[in-house]
C-alpha positions, -999 to 999 in steps of 0.1 A, spaced: -50 50 -114 -61 75 -90 -93 86 -83 -117 105 -55 -147 85 -39 -165 106 -16 -139 116 13 -114 91 1 -87 90 -25 -79 58 -41 -48 44 -60 -48 14 -77 -11 2 -90 -15 -27 -115 12 -47 -134 15 -79 -154 42 -95 -135 43 -129 -118 16 -132 -90 31 -117 -59 10 -104 -29 31 -78 -12 7 -79 17 16 -114 25 54 -104 34 64 -108 69 64 -76 91 100 -60 90 122 -62 118 121 -27 134 141 -35 165 175 -46 154 203 -22 143 201 -9 108 230 -32 98 219 -63 111 185 -59 94 177 -78 64 169 -55 32 131 -53 21 99 -50 37 99 -12 49 80 2 20 49 -20 23 52 -14 62 49 23 54 21 20 33 2 -2 59 8 24 84 -3 55 64 -29 42 44 -67 35 59 -71 5 36 -47 -17 15 -56 -46 -5 -44 -70 -33 -60 -90 -58 -47 -110 -88 -74 -108 -118 -70 -107 -155 -35 -114 -153 -27 -86 -132 -15 -78 -97 -36 -50 -83 -27 -32 -50 -53 -8 -40 -46 20 -14 -72 41 3 -70 73 24 -99 89 38 -103 124 54 -130 136 78 -138 166 63 -133 184 30 -99 194 23 -95 232 24 -75 250 -4 -43 268 8 
């Protein structure tokens, strides 16, 4: 789901998989050499860094992750 709310764009990703809160994952190791780091965690790290708000909920048998990005002024067409 993708929608505009005022000066925000909101995306909601839903699935009916087993309950899993990706926001509860530990922060990834960003200091070690790439070859020494465990796989996983960079995607949600990037989302947290780039979005203004990220939330998770389990409702009606679905996982729902909501992302919000807000801008300061109306976007100008190219």
